[in-house]
Steps between C-alpha positions, in 0.01 A plus 500: 500500500573334166274603218412284198563717195315429174823350361539265796136393471542435127814291561328306779203418274735396218694268732179340627378444145837352401502264796145391419593436138812306601293284735253423221779421254660271760166323539485446125834321510363215709245231425144534616187289492345485153127562514222468241198728494208575272296816446180552303546821301248482218564502125845634407560659160813703581796423728717785630819375666632772732724255687735219396315168482456182300167491315370165380204511261243229435186464286256393771178698545571614854487816714747346745858629519752263656799626699809305603815625672689550821268612776683823584483598133137403446401697812612821326337423165225739390239404239228739393249509216324782320267441207672175397855627556704308759788697654777302665708694753714433806596719796865387467512473123847654468654220709346194332749248367466329165565160658210540744225657294141450605315286246154622403268278293242689292235397248568634150147420384407869475849649503587748224784707643799480733701801619828445685654792690749280686684183404274198461510145379198413286431143394225248434500119498247500215410698187332829588205582274361850445374725222753774572786498750730792585813487716639841602836486679610838632850622583479408869453132411867428425588130473141398437451159339205371302448153359154444352328288239217711356205441268361846421363710218753773583793537738694803615828487691630845591821516705603857581797658675849582377650304791263206473646149498293189457429186301164428344400167345173472310351209310160407361284646225371850418381699202654833606807567714646835599832505689684797649836443668741748656815491712677162494186291464496169309182355348483143368168444322615258230241252625220757492352451154367835377341611175588869535770631728616856575815572701631824646857400582678745733708241688860389470368148553345271243143440388404170339162446335308275260278679247322341206344800318644840594790610719559871563810599698599849611857486632638775724796329666771237445286196582422258218163354404500134395203340327360182356198452274419625152397854594548802277751712692499877537799643690564861590802632689406805706781715638462676833772694688556257788497163314727333245276379220697205361261209567421265214210274403632147445316203346554172687331273242 
């Protein structure tokens, strides 16, 4: 009588999982019915993106979250809230394609923070208004893209991860801006008018800002910082073992 050894059982499970994954990937290749749904989730002050998605913000006073995407993708979407924090996840998040991201519409009326742990697209068709707004992009969110017009007292954009790649476009008006960029990230905030701006530049990409009063730049890598406005500039080059500190601060006026 044939016996199933632990090795055979492990291989059998692995093959079954592989076939299941291949079937799901094959399903993603085709077109499916696009469906629209809504969910009432209460006031949202923090978004945590644990799956690739497209997030569209608006200023309406609403507890309703709108969802649009292919049915087979939406069926596996998971939304949960805890004390104002909305977590976006997906049971097949590692197979989601950039061209077929689920679009999630969320009110930014009470939003103060966004954390991305996987690649997202973040946009808004209108100016987003808040007292303070923080965007934290972690290393798993490679190729994330943000394009926002903001009217805030203070803004933070923190993009972490030595292998991170992404493009970030900010415009609007703020008193204080703090930007951290690592990896190969590019930030274009020339149209974000700031009074005081601080930059921690650890990327080989470029950072472009507009500061009218003070601009403080700490450069760790080869990426340049470009600026407009009449700010007083303070630039420090900080050497660390794994980066080539040759980036410059260049006036575009």
